C-alpha positions as CSV (number, residue, x, y, z in Angstrom):
1,X,59.8,89.6,92.4
2,X,61.5,86.5,90.3
3,X,65.6,86.3,91.8
4,X,68.4,83.7,90.8
5,X,70.2,81.0,93.0
6,X,70.8,83.2,96.0
7,X,68.1,85.8,97.1
8,X,69.0,89.0,98.0
9,X,66.7,91.1,100.7
10,X,67.8,94.2,100.4
11,X,68.0,96.9,103.5
12,X,64.7,98.3,102.1
13,X,62.9,95.0,102.6
14,X,64.8,93.2,105.1
15,X,63.6,90.6,107.2
16,X,62.6,93.1,110.3
17,X,61.6,90.9,112.9
18,X,62.4,92.6,116.3
19,X,61.6,96.1,116.0
20,X,65.4,97.6,115.4
21,X,65.8,99.6,112.8
22,X,67.8,98.0,109.9
23,X,71.6,99.5,110.2
24,X,72.8,100.4,106.3
25,X,76.2,98.5,107.2
26,X,77.9,96.5,105.0
27,X,81.6,94.6,105.6
28,X,83.5,96.3,108.3
29,X,86.3,97.9,108.5
30,X,88.9,97.0,112.1
31,X,86.4,98.7,114.3
32,X,83.5,97.4,114.5
33,X,84.3,93.6,114.0
34,X,84.5,93.9,118.6
35,X,82.4,96.0,120.7
36,X,83.5,96.2,124.2
37,X,81.7,95.1,126.6
38,X,81.0,96.9,130.6
39,X,80.6,95.6,133.9
40,X,76.9,97.1,133.8
41,X,75.4,96.1,130.6
42,X,72.2,94.2,131.0
43,X,71.0,91.3,128.9
44,X,69.4,93.6,126.6
45,X,72.6,95.5,125.9
46,X,74.9,92.8,125.2
47,X,72.3,91.3,122.9
48,X,72.0,95.2,121.4
49,X,76.1,95.1,121.3
50,X,76.3,91.5,119.2
51,X,73.9,92.6,116.9
52,X,76.1,95.6,115.9
53,X,79.2,93.7,115.8
54,X,80.1,93.2,111.7
55,X,82.3,90.6,109.8
56,X,85.6,92.7,108.3
57,X,85.8,92.0,104.4
58,X,89.1,89.3,105.1
59,X,86.3,87.7,107.5
60,X,84.1,87.7,104.9
61,X,86.3,86.4,102.4
62,X,87.8,83.4,104.6
63,X,84.2,82.4,105.4
64,X,83.5,82.2,101.5
65,X,86.0,79.5,101.2
66,X,83.6,77.2,102.4
67,X,86.4,74.2,102.1
68,X,90.1,74.6,103.1
69,X,93.0,71.9,103.3
70,X,95.8,71.1,105.8
71,X,98.9,69.6,104.3
72,X,101.1,68.4,107.5
73,X,104.5,67.7,105.8
74,X,108.1,67.6,107.5
75,X,110.1,65.4,109.4
76,X,107.3,63.6,111.1
77,X,106.5,62.3,107.7
78,X,109.6,60.4,107.8
79,X,110.4,59.3,111.6
80,X,106.5,57.9,112.2
81,X,106.1,60.8,114.8
82,X,103.2,63.3,115.3
83,X,105.2,65.9,117.4
84,X,108.7,65.6,116.7
85,X,111.6,66.3,119.1
86,X,113.7,69.0,117.5
87,X,117.4,67.0,117.2
88,X,115.9,65.0,114.1
89,X,118.9,65.0,111.5
90,X,117.8,67.0,108.7
91,X,118.9,64.5,105.9
92,X,115.6,62.3,107.1
93,X,113.6,64.7,104.8
94,X,113.8,63.2,101.2
95,X,110.9,63.5,99.5
96,X,112.4,62.5,96.3
97,X,109.1,62.5,94.4
98,X,107.8,66.1,95.5
99,X,105.6,67.0,92.9
100,X,103.2,69.9,94.5
101,X,101.2,70.7,91.6
102,X,100.2,67.1,92.0
103,X,98.8,68.6,95.6
104,X,97.0,70.9,94.0
105,X,95.2,69.6,91.3
106,X,93.8,67.0,93.6
107,X,92.6,69.2,96.1
108,X,91.0,71.5,93.5
109,X,89.4,68.6,92.2
110,X,88.0,67.7,95.8
111,X,86.5,71.6,95.9
112,X,88.8,73.2,97.8
113,X,89.8,77.0,97.5
114,X,92.9,77.1,99.7
115,X,95.4,75.4,101.3
116,X,97.8,75.7,104.4
117,X,100.9,74.1,104.2
118,X,103.1,73.0,107.6
119,X,105.8,75.8,106.9
120,X,107.5,74.9,110.5
121,X,105.7,72.6,113.3
122,X,106.2,71.7,116.8
123,X,110.0,70.5,116.1
124,X,111.2,73.7,114.2
125,X,112.4,71.8,111.0
126,X,111.5,75.1,108.6
127,X,110.3,73.7,104.9
128,X,112.5,76.9,103.2
129,X,115.9,77.8,103.7
130,X,115.7,80.0,106.1
131,X,118.4,82.6,107.4
132,X,117.7,82.2,110.8
133,X,117.8,78.3,111.5
134,X,120.1,75.2,110.4
135,X,117.2,73.5,111.2
136,X,115.7,73.3,107.8
137,X,115.1,71.7,104.5
138,X,118.6,73.3,102.9
139,X,120.7,71.0,105.8
140,X,119.3,68.1,104.2
141,X,120.9,66.0,100.8
142,X,117.6,66.0,99.4
143,X,118.3,68.4,96.1
144,X,121.7,68.5,97.4
145,X,120.6,71.0,99.9
146,X,118.5,73.2,97.2
147,X,115.1,72.8,98.1
148,X,112.3,74.7,98.9
149,X,109.3,73.1,100.0
150,X,107.1,76.2,100.6
151,X,108.6,77.6,97.1
152,X,106.8,74.8,95.0
153,X,103.8,74.8,97.3
154,X,102.7,78.3,96.8
155,X,104.0,78.4,93.4
156,X,101.8,75.7,92.3
157,X,98.4,76.7,94.7
158,X,98.6,79.9,92.6
159,X,99.2,78.2,89.6
160,X,96.0,76.2,90.1
161,X,93.7,78.8,91.3
162,X,94.3,78.0,95.3
163,X,94.8,80.6,97.6
164,X,98.0,80.1,100.3
165,X,98.3,79.6,103.4
166,X,101.0,79.1,106.0
167,X,101.1,77.3,109.5
168,X,103.9,78.3,111.7
169,X,104.2,76.9,115.1
170,X,104.9,78.7,118.4
171,X,106.7,76.2,120.0
172,X,109.4,75.0,118.4
173,X,111.7,71.8,119.8
174,X,114.5,72.6,118.5
175,X,115.2,76.4,119.2
176,X,114.6,75.2,122.8
177,X,117.6,73.0,122.2
178,X,119.5,75.9,121.1
179,X,118.3,77.9,124.4
180,X,117.1,80.8,122.5
181,X,112.9,79.6,122.7
182,X,111.6,79.7,126.7
183,X,115.0,81.1,127.5
184,X,113.6,83.8,130.4
185,X,114.8,86.4,127.9
186,X,112.8,89.9,128.4
187,X,110.7,91.6,125.9
188,X,112.5,94.6,123.9
189,X,112.2,96.8,120.8
190,X,113.3,94.7,118.2
191,X,114.8,95.2,114.5
192,X,112.9,93.1,111.6
193,X,114.2,92.0,109.6
194,X,117.7,90.9,111.7
195,X,119.9,91.4,109.1
196,X,122.4,88.6,109.2
197,X,126.4,88.2,108.1
198,X,126.2,88.1,104.2
199,X,122.9,89.4,103.8
200,X,121.9,90.8,100.5
201,X,118.6,92.3,101.4
202,X,117.9,95.9,102.0
203,X,114.2,96.4,103.0
204,X,111.9,99.3,102.1
205,X,111.1,99.7,105.9
206,X,112.5,97.8,109.1
207,X,109.8,97.5,112.2
208,X,110.7,97.7,115.6
209,X,108.6,95.4,117.8
210,X,108.7,93.8,121.6
211,X,109.5,90.7,121.8
212,X,111.6,87.8,123.5
213,X,114.5,86.4,122.1
214,X,112.3,83.5,120.5
215,X,109.5,85.9,119.8
216,X,112.0,87.9,117.3
217,X,113.2,84.6,115.8
218,X,109.4,83.8,115.0
219,X,109.3,87.9,113.5
220,X,112.1,86.9,110.8
221,X,110.4,84.1,109.8
222,X,107.2,85.5,109.2
223,X,109.0,87.9,107.6
224,X,111.2,85.8,105.3
225,X,107.8,84.0,104.4
226,X,105.2,87.0,104.4
227,X,107.9,89.1,101.7
228,X,109.5,86.3,99.7
229,X,106.7,83.7,98.5
230,X,103.8,86.1,97.0
231,X,100.7,86.9,98.7
232,X,99.6,85.0,101.9
233,X,96.1,84.7,102.5
234,X,95.7,82.8,106.1
235,X,98.2,82.7,108.8
236,X,97.5,79.8,110.8
237,X,98.8,79.3,114.5
238,X,98.1,77.3,117.3
239,X,98.6,78.1,120.6
240,X,101.2,74.9,121.7
241,X,103.6,75.3,123.9
242,X,106.7,73.0,123.4
243,X,108.0,69.3,125.6
244,X,109.7,71.5,128.1
245,X,109.3,72.1,131.9
246,X,106.3,74.2,133.4
247,X,108.3,76.6,134.6
248,X,110.1,77.7,131.2
249,X,106.7,78.4,129.0
250,X,107.1,80.8,126.5
251,X,105.0,83.8,126.6
252,X,104.4,84.5,123.3
253,X,104.8,88.0,121.7
254,X,100.9,87.5,120.1
255,X,100.9,91.5,119.8
256,X,104.2,92.0,117.9
257,X,103.4,88.6,115.5
258,X,99.6,90.0,114.9
259,X,100.9,93.6,113.8
260,X,103.7,92.3,111.5
261,X,101.5,90.0,109.5
262,X,98.6,92.6,109.4
263,X,101.5,94.9,107.9
264,X,103.0,92.2,105.5
265,X,100.1,90.6,104.6
266,X,96.8,93.0,105.4
267,X,94.3,90.8,103.9
268,X,95.4,87.7,105.5
269,X,93.0,85.9,107.7
270,X,95.5,85.3,111.0
271,X,93.9,81.9,112.7
272,X,93.7,80.2,114.8
273,X,95.3,81.9,117.9
274,X,94.3,85.1,116.3
275,X,91.7,87.7,116.0
276,X,90.5,86.4,112.4
277,X,88.9,83.2,113.5
278,X,88.9,80.6,116.3
279,X,89.7,76.9,116.9
280,X,85.9,75.2,117.0
281,X,87.2,73.2,120.0
282,X,87.2,69.5,119.0
283,X,89.4,67.8,115.8
284,X,86.2,66.0,114.6
285,X,85.7,68.3,112.3
286,X,81.7,69.2,113.5
287,X,80.9,72.5,114.9
288,X,77.9,73.0,117.4
289,X,74.6,72.5,116.5
290,X,73.9,76.4,117.0
291,X,77.6,77.9,116.3
292,X,77.8,81.9,117.0
293,X,80.2,84.2,115.0
294,X,79.8,86.4,117.3
295,X,81.1,85.0,120.5
296,X,82.3,87.0,124.0
297,X,86.8,87.2,123.9
298,X,89.0,88.1,126.7
299,X,92.4,89.7,125.4
300,X,95.3,88.0,127.4
301,X,99.0,87.0,127.0
302,X,100.6,90.4,125.0
303,X,97.0,91.1,122.9
304,X,96.3,87.2,122.3
305,X,92.8,86.7,121.6
306,X,91.1,84.4,123.6
307,X,87.5,82.9,125.0
308,X,85.8,84.4,127.4
309,X,84.6,81.3,128.1
310,X,86.0,77.7,127.8
311,X,87.4,76.6,124.0
312,X,84.8,73.6,124.3
313,X,81.7,75.5,125.5
314,X,78.7,73.9,124.3
315,X,77.0,77.1,123.7
316,X,79.6,80.2,122.6
317,X,76.8,83.2,121.7
318,X,73.5,82.6,123.0
319,X,71.7,85.4,125.0
320,X,72.0,82.9,128.0
321,X,75.9,82.7,126.9
322,X,76.6,86.6,126.8
323,X,75.2,87.2,130.1
324,X,76.9,83.9,131.6
325,X,80.5,85.2,130.3
326,X,80.0,88.8,130.7
327,X,82.3,88.9,134.2
328,X,85.5,87.6,131.9
329,X,84.1,89.4,128.9
330,X,86.1,92.3,127.3
331,X,85.0,93.0,123.5
332,X,81.9,90.7,122.0
333,X,83.7,89.8,118.6
334,X,83.2,88.0,115.3
335,X,85.5,85.7,115.7
336,X,83.9,82.3,113.6
337,X,85.1,78.9,113.5
338,X,87.0,76.9,111.7
339,X,86.7,73.5,111.9
340,X,89.9,70.7,111.6
341,X,90.1,67.2,111.1
342,X,92.2,65.0,109.2
343,X,91.6,62.7,106.5
344,X,93.3,60.1,108.4
345,X,93.8,59.1,111.9
346,X,96.9,61.2,112.1
347,X,98.0,64.3,111.2
348,X,101.3,63.7,109.6
349,X,101.0,60.6,106.7
350,X,101.5,57.1,108.1
351,X,101.4,53.8,105.5
352,X,99.2,51.7,108.0
353,X,96.2,54.5,108.3
354,X,94.0,54.8,105.5
355,X,91.5,58.0,105.1
356,X,88.0,58.4,106.5
357,X,84.9,57.1,103.8
358,X,82.9,59.1,101.8
359,X,79.8,58.7,104.2
360,X,82.1,59.8,107.1
361,X,83.8,63.0,105.2
362,X,79.8,64.0,104.0
363,X,78.5,64.0,108.0
364,X,81.7,66.5,108.4
365,X,80.7,68.3,105.7
366,X,77.9,68.9,107.1
367,X,78.5,69.6,110.4
368,X,81.1,72.3,109.7
369,X,80.0,74.2,106.4
370,X,76.2,73.1,107.6
371,X,76.8,74.6,110.7
372,X,78.1,78.1,109.8
373,X,81.7,76.7,110.2
374,X,84.6,76.4,107.8
375,X,86.0,73.0,107.1
376,X,89.7,72.9,107.3
377,X,90.6,68.9,106.4
378,X,94.3,67.6,106.4
379,X,95.2,65.8,103.5
380,X,99.1,64.8,104.7
381,X,101.9,64.0,102.0
382,X,103.3,60.7,102.0
383,X,107.2,59.7,101.8
384,X,107.1,60.6,98.3
385,X,106.4,63.5,98.8
386,X,103.1,63.0,96.8
387,X,99.1,62.8,98.3
388,X,98.6,59.2,98.4
389,X,96.5,57.6,95.6
390,X,93.9,56.1,97.6
391,X,93.4,59.9,99.3
392,X,93.5,61.7,95.6
393,X,90.8,59.5,95.1
394,X,88.5,59.7,97.9
395,X,88.5,63.7,97.5
396,X,87.5,63.6,94.4
397,X,84.3,61.4,95.7
398,X,84.0,63.4,98.2
399,X,83.5,66.4,95.5
400,X,81.3,64.5,93.8
401,X,79.3,63.5,97.1
402,X,78.4,67.0,97.7
403,X,77.6,67.6,94.3
404,X,74.9,64.8,94.7
405,X,74.1,65.7,98.0
406,X,73.0,69.4,96.9
407,X,72.7,69.3,93.1
408,X,70.5,72.6,91.1
409,X,68.7,74.7,93.4
410,X,64.9,74.4,93.2
411,X,64.7,78.3,94.0
412,X,66.7,78.8,90.5
413,X,63.7,79.0,88.3
414,X,60.9,80.4,91.0
415,X,59.5,83.3,92.7
416,X,60.4,85.0,95.8
417,X,58.5,87.3,98.0
418,X,59.4,88.7,101.6
419,X,57.4,90.3,104.1
420,X,58.8,91.3,107.6
421,X,60.4,87.9,109.0
422,X,59.6,85.7,106.7
423,X,60.7,84.5,102.8
424,X,58.0,82.8,101.0
425,X,59.6,80.8,97.6
426,X,56.5,79.4,95.0
427,X,58.5,76.7,92.7
428,X,55.7,76.7,90.0
429,X,55.4,72.8,90.7
430,X,55.4,70.7,92.9
431,X,58.6,69.3,93.9
432,X,60.1,66.8,96.4
433,X,62.9,68.7,98.6
434,X,64.8,67.2,101.3
435,X,68.0,69.4,101.5
436,X,67.5,72.7,102.9
437,X,70.3,75.5,102.6
438,X,70.4,79.1,104.0
439,X,72.3,81.9,104.5
440,X,72.3,85.2,106.0
441,X,74.1,88.2,104.6
442,X,76.8,88.7,106.9
443,X,78.0,91.9,106.0
444,X,75.0,92.9,108.2
445,X,75.5,90.5,111.3
446,X,74.3,87.5,112.4
447,X,71.1,87.8,113.6
448,X,68.8,84.7,113.4
449,X,68.3,82.9,116.5
450,X,65.2,80.5,115.5
451,X,63.2,79.8,112.4
452,X,61.0,77.8,111.1
453,X,60.9,76.2,107.7
454,X,57.5,75.5,106.4
455,X,55.6,73.8,102.8
456,X,52.1,74.7,102.0
457,X,50.2,71.5,102.2
458,X,46.7,70.8,101.3
459,X,45.6,74.6,101.8
460,X,47.9,75.0,105.5
461,X,51.1,75.6,106.3
462,X,52.9,73.0,108.3
463,X,56.5,72.9,109.3
464,X,59.3,71.0,108.2
465,X,62.0,71.7,110.0
466,X,63.2,73.7,112.7
467,X,66.8,75.4,113.6
468,X,68.5,78.3,115.9
469,X,71.0,80.1,114.2
470,X,71.6,80.2,110.6
471,X,74.7,83.0,109.9
472,X,76.9,82.3,106.9
473,X,75.3,78.7,105.9
474,X,73.1,76.4,107.0
475,X,72.1,72.9,106.0
476,X,69.6,71.4,107.0
477,X,68.9,67.2,106.5
478,X,64.7,65.9,106.1
479,X,64.8,62.2,107.4
480,X,62.4,61.9,104.2
481,X,61.4,64.0,101.0
482,X,58.5,66.5,101.2
483,X,56.7,67.6,98.5
484,X,55.1,70.9,98.1
485,X,54.9,73.8,95.3
486,X,55.0,76.7,98.2
487,X,57.8,77.1,100.6
488,X,58.7,79.6,103.3
489,X,61.2,80.3,106.2
490,X,59.8,82.1,109.2
491,X,62.3,83.7,111.4
492,X,61.1,83.7,114.9
493,X,63.5,85.0,116.9
494,X,66.5,87.7,116.3
495,X,68.3,89.8,117.5
496,X,67.8,93.0,114.9
497,X,66.6,93.0,110.9
498,X,67.7,89.6,109.3
499,X,68.8,90.1,105.9
500,X,68.6,86.6,104.1
501,X,70.8,85.7,101.4
502,X,70.1,82.0,100.4
503,X,67.2,80.7,100.8
504,X,67.9,77.6,98.4
505,X,65.6,74.1,98.3
506,X,67.1,70.9,97.3
507,X,66.7,67.0,96.0
508,X,69.5,65.2,96.7
509,X,70.8,62.3,94.4
510,X,72.0,59.6,96.8
């Protein structure tokens, strides 16, 4: 059959390499993205359960973004700190040239499709006028106290066709100084939103959720952000604790926070301390060589989704990993990896730092998007409130480089056939290939455990490259171009019937 750029193998012609019947599955609801593990499960049971885990629609939508952006911006931009103290004078925040349309245009030109703003970092300074803290833009003389970075950001991103994400740090140095964060208060039912004096809101619905004093503060912050600034596509939490005595650690109300986000922004992915996607485990932007989206997890601290093993375990999802993690595992869950890294050395802007080279960023791209993960690249606005001109140029150069690395897919005009365990492409004439892009149809899970790519040369199928997982995106770089007319992907090990969505062949122009 002739296919266009992407190869879709239907359930009827799926690459059934394990003898397990194909499931007529599509994107799951929130029930099949995790499957409970029993202490009595054998290795075969664990593999079978892993093969049945399916991503939700919101996870599929997030995975398809490939490149997302982080924007670390706040009082740290002006103090030079990476982690603020909470007692900063809000008047230090003076981005007199703020232009969020410039941010959006530069990110779009760089190939990014979603941007996440640090609405509240660990210092507690809030980039919109909140009812629940004075440590915000409203207490700065910038724009006479009428400034609202979140409003400008969200409007600009949508105007330029980018999705909107918000980062709200669980840690809060300012609320600690005010006796709210880590004050030892018990969880009790809280009414959200908590109306304040002269509050003109008349919510259609109030939410009763269990929380500590600080947990309620976070819930009210989330309510403002998720009800007053338009649709939000990603809500980003980390697990940071404030710089406080260890005996005063705040136990975060994850279950209540997750519930409110699901209620107010049901399509938003909750990251990376959240049930939808996880931190890859480093800040270098590089995923594991074989990155699984289905991994063993446990629940702790009021419903927090957590690793059954360590966050930096080299192997999170192979058969051996499933068995090793079993004693600590509650579920096998679709929990794909997000790779965060900053374009500069720091997360906030520092004038003495320079952006990473195009070569370095390209390595990061192939090490993240090319390994079944999504890249989250931080591009920090400067003290003027702009993305620095050097960074803007670098983003464009980065996008142009990837376009040269992966130009026209040579299979677009070829003929593709499938048989159990393999996909074969006839390009019609010989072509040199040095980049291979593969993808499973993840609506049917992640199944491939090992595969080879072969080229027909002198009448013999010859191995060109081999690897383990595929997932939503696997990009293989050949050390030298290989010239052939006929190519094939052969799956050598899988958990269940495989469905290949893409088998792309490229000749880079670098």
